[in-house]
N, C-alpha and C positions, 0 to 999 in steps of 0.2 A: 449789626448782624452782617455776616459775610455775604458778598455777592459773587456769583460764579459765572464765568464764560465757558461755554462748551464749544470747541471747534474740532473739526476733523483734521487729523494731522497727516493724512495721505491724500489720495485722489477722490475722497468721498466714499460712501458706502461702508463706513467703518463700524456702523452699529450705533450711531448717535441717538437714534430714536429711542432705543431701550434705555440708554444711559440717561438721557434727558427725562424720560418718564420716571426712572428710578429716583432721580434727584428732585423732580417736580413735586413729588409728594411732600417734600420738606420746604419747598419754595412757596412764596406768596404771589409772585409775579413771574411769568415766563414770557420772554420777549424774543421774537425773531428780528434780526438786525441786518440781513442782507439776502440776496438771491431772490428767486421767484419760484413759480410752481414747476420749474425744471428739477428742483430737488425733491426727494422722496424719503419719507421716514415711515418705517413699518413698526408698529407697536403690537405686542402680544400681551394682553391683560386678561387674566382669568380665562384663558383659552379663546378669547375673542381677538381677532386681528383687525387693526385699524391701519389704513393707509392714508397718510397725510402728505400734502404737497405744499399748499399755501398756508394752512393753519398751523399755529404753534402746537407743539406736542402737549402742552398743558391743557388743551381744551377737553381732553378725555377725562380730566380729573375735576371733580366738583370743588367749588370754593376757591378757585384760583383765577387770577386775572391774566388773560392771554393777550399779548400785544404784538401787532404787526407794525414794526418801526419804519421810519422814513427811508432807511437804507434798503428796504425791500422794494421790488417792482411788482405790481399787483394786477393780475387779470381779474377784473371785477366779476365777469360772468363765470369764470372758473371758480372763484371764491364762493359765490352763492350756490353753485352746484355742489361744491365740496361740503359746505355747511349742511345742505339738505341730506347729502349722503351720510354724513356723520350723525345727524339727527335721527336718521332712519335706523341707526344702530343703537338708539336709546340715549344718546348724549345730548344734554341740554346746552344750547348755544344762544346767548342773548347779549345785548349791549352791556349787560352787567358783568359779563365774564370775557368779552372779546372787544378789543379796541384797535382801531386803525389810525395811524398818524395822519393828520390832515394834509401833510406835505408828501405823502407817498405817491410816486408816479404810477400812472395806470398803463398797463399793457393793453393796446387796442388791436383789433383784428389785422390792421395793416402791418403791425409789427411782426406778427407771425408769418404773414405772407412774404414780407421782405426777407425774413430769416430763412425761410424754405427756398425762396428763389435764389438767394446767394449760394446756399449749400448745394443747389441743383446744377450750378454752373460747372460744366465738365472741365473747363480750362483753369479752374481755380481749385487749389488743394482744399479739401474739406477740413473744417475745424472739428466737426463732430458734435455740433449743437443739437439740442432736442427739437429745434424748429418751433419753439413756443413763443418767440418774440422777445425773450429776455434781453439779449444783446442790443437789438435796435431800440428798445425802450431806454436802456441805460445811455445809449448814444443821444437820444432826445433829451434826457435829463441834463447831461453835461453840455448839450447844444442849446439849452435854455428854450426848448420848444415842447416840453412834456406837458401833458394834461395831468393834473394832480387831483387827489381826492377832493380838496376844498373847492376846486373849480366847478364841481358838479352842482354846487349850491346856487350858482348865479348863471342865468341863461346867457347874458351878454358876455360875461367872462369866458364861459365855455365855448361859445362860437368864436371868440377872438383867438383862444388857444388852439382850437381845431384848425382854423384858417392858417395860423402861423405854422403848424405842423405840416399841413398839406402842401404848402409852398415847397417845402423840402421833399416830402415823400412822393408827391406826384411826379416831380422831376426824376427821382430815382426810379420810380415805377416805369416811366417812359423808356428809360435806358435798359430796363430789364424786360421790356415787352409786356408789362402788366397794364391793365386798364386803370384809369384814375379812380381814386377813392370816391364813393358816393357820399358826399359831404352831408347831405340832408338825412340820409339813412343812418349815418354814424351818429350825428347829433341826436336824432330821435331815439336811437338805441341807448345812448348814454343817459338821456333824460328819463327814459323808462325805468332804468335800474338805479338812478340817482337816490331815490328815497330809501331803498334797501341798503345801499352802501353808506349813505350819510348817517344813518342811525348808529353806526359803529364808529364814526369819525370823532377824533378828540385831539387836543394838544398833548400828544404823548410825552414830549420833553418835560412838560409841566407835571403831568401825572407821575412820571418816573421819578422826578425830583421829590415830589411829595411823599411817595412811597419810601424812598431812601431815607428821608428825614424822619419818617415814622418808624424806622428800624425794620422795615419789611425785607425779607430775603428775596433777591432778584436773581433769576436764572436767565442768562443770555444764550439763546439757542442759535448756533451757526448752522448753515447748510453747506453741502458739498465738502470740499477738503482744501487744506492750505496749498496743496500742489496745483490747485486750479485758480489760485489767487491771480488777479489781473496783473499785479506787480511782481510777485514772488513765485508764481507758478511756472509751469513749463510752457511759456508763451511761444507761439500764439494759441496753443491748444489748451486754452483756459476758459474760465467763465468771465463774465463782464463786470464783476464786482470784486471788492476786497473781501477776502474770506478770513483773513487772519484776525486774531483777537482784538486788535486795536480798533477794528470796525465796529465793535459792539458799542463803543461810546458814540462815534459819529452816527451810526445807524439807528440810534434811539434818542439822541439828544441829551445824553447824560455825560457828565465829565469823566475822564479816564480814571480819576481818583476813586470812582465808585467801584472799580474792579478790584476784588480782593484775591481771587484765585482763578487761574486759567487751567482748565482740564482739557487735555488733548486726547481725542479718541483715536486709538491705534489698533488696527487689525493685526493678529499674530502672524499674518503673511501679507502679501500685497495684491491689490486688484486695481484695475482701471477700466472704465467704460469709454469707448470712443477712441479718437485718434491721439497721436502724440507719443513721445519717447517713454520707454518703460524698461530700464536697464535689466531688471531681474525677471522679466517675463519668461514663462516656460511654455514651450510648444511641444511638450512631451506628455508622457503618462502621468507624471507628478502634477503638471499643470491641470490636466483633465480631472485628476483626483481631487485637487483643491476646489475646483469649480463645482464638481458634483456634490462633494461633502458639504461645501459651504453654501449651496443653493445660490450660486453667483449669477443672478439675473437682476437687472436694474428695476427698482421699484417704480420709477417713472416711465422708462422706455421699454422695459422688458428685454433689453439687449443683453446678450451674454457678456459677462465681464471677463477681461483678460486677467490671468492669474500668474503669480510668481512668488518667489521666496521673499522673506522679510528683508527690507532694505533699510538698514540702520543709518546709512548715510543721509537718506532723504528725511527720515523722521528726526534725526538730530538737527537737521537744518530747519525743519518746520517748527520744532520745539523752540528753537532760538528766535525765529522771526515772530512767533506768537507769544513769547514769554511764558511758555507752558510751565506750570508749577508741578504738575503730576499728570500721568497718563492713565486712561482706562484701557486696558488691553482686552480686546474682544476676540471671540471665536477661537480661543485656545483649543477647544475640543475638536476643531477641524483637523488639527495636526495629529490627533490620536492615530496610532498604528503605523506612522512613518518610521522606518528603521533608522534613517539618517535625515537630519534637517540641516538646511543651509541658511546662513545669515550673511548678507552683503555688508562688508566692513569698509569698503573703499572701491574706487574705480581705477581702471587702467585706461588712461587717455594717451594714445600714441606712444605707449611704452613708459609713461610717467604715471606714478600713483598719485591720485588726488583724493581729498577727503570731503568733497562737496560736489553738488551737481552744478556744472558751469552754466553761465547764463546764455551763451551763444548756442543757438539751436543745432548747428552743425557739430559742435563739441558734444552736446548732449547725446546726439545720435551715435557718436563714436565711443561713448563710455562703455567699457566692458566690466561687469561686476567682478570684484575679488571676494571670494567666499571663504567663510570659516564654517567648518562642519561640526555638528554636535549630534550626539546619539539621541534618537527619538525614544518613544515609550509605547508599550503595547497596551497599557491599562487605559481605561476610559476616564476622561476628565469631565465629561458632560454632566452638568448639574452640580458640580462641586461648589460648596459654599464655605469652605475653610481651607487653609493651607494644608491641613492634615489630610484632606481628601485628594490631594494632588500627588501624582507619582514624583519621585525624586528628580528624574530627568526633566520633568515639566517645570519644576521649581528652578532647576539649573538654567533652563532656557529663558525663563522670565527674568532671572537675575542677570543673565548675560545681556539681554535686551536693555535692561536698565543701565548697565555699564556702558554699552555702546552708544546709546542715545543721550547719555549724560542727564537722565531725568528719571525720577522714581515712579514706580507703579503705584497709583493711588487706589485703583479699582481693577478687578479682574472679572471678566464675564465669561461664563462657561456654557451658556445656552441662550436662546432668544427669550426665555422666561425671565421676568424681572427679578424674581427671587434668587435665581442662580447667579449670584454676584458675591464676590469676596471683597469686602471693604478693608483697605489698608489705611488710607488717610481720608478723613471726612472733609471734602472740599468746603462744606458750609461751616466748619468749625471756626469759632471766633479767634 
């Protein structure tokens, strides 16, 4: 059976939640492989809205195994609160349907405090983090001082890990004017929640391998977007993990040969939350219109998203770095009613045309978009479920996007409702 990786191909907020939910009905296993609860997925199912941050989107569908992989960083207190919130909406969540990798690093309270203290320094340019401790936790992971899920099972090991982490963090806190961490209170808090977290713990790498051998369909669910990737994003205004499709293997402990199809989620225009370069950003009425029609506010932060025209240069680049086989184009209906649409086909950098986003931050800031104009359409595309339901100019727009990004459209989404989807290529097809 085919296994599918879903990644955002812009700066996140592309509509991954709906697409993952649409695909999860046909999957047996749904696995998160990177990020933390800074990501947010909104699902609308039978008129009920679910907002997920740490939990994989598959938890709202019965009979599926949802997995939080080792590539994720996990706030255990947030996870338990989110589980209770989703249970309150009538969703059953037990260790039979939710599994956490034993080697998943834990986000602790001092991670969030450090995150917010850094962002609050007036002398340092803000990165635009959510302040939830994701970055500092990843720092501890690569610094070999993280507390991981398995550490909760043994008191002596837990204390040793905490002491190692605090040698580093208390020194940082002193420099930032923060009080030292209350070691005993932290250990007591972790011991108190340990039983609830450990009941979900498992050797995910082994379980994933067993499911693959059994012919189960696995859906790998990415968070955020490829332009926030720590290596290939708009550094330093990025997240702290690898977001591109290759992380699906590393972040769950399954070999790269298990990936059969990479689906990139792409919004029909472009948005970004937080700081950083954005070549096609609009500060005019068209930008306001996109934001209002698209309800562009972050699921996690509530922050207003910056809006702009579709940037084919960036999406072509992210499709290449993630090895995208096909895209799911979302929010086409937001473009309804525009007399003229623009697509960025290249950049002008100091009088020279380039076909990619340069790596150097100062070059990125100087990129001026080169636009191609296309006629819009007055008809509504909202709720369309077949090509025949789309206006001719909408189809021309989609086809031009395919040409410019050098990647075909596999799915087309025309509203938040999961049924309002046009399937062109089945990612799960053998």
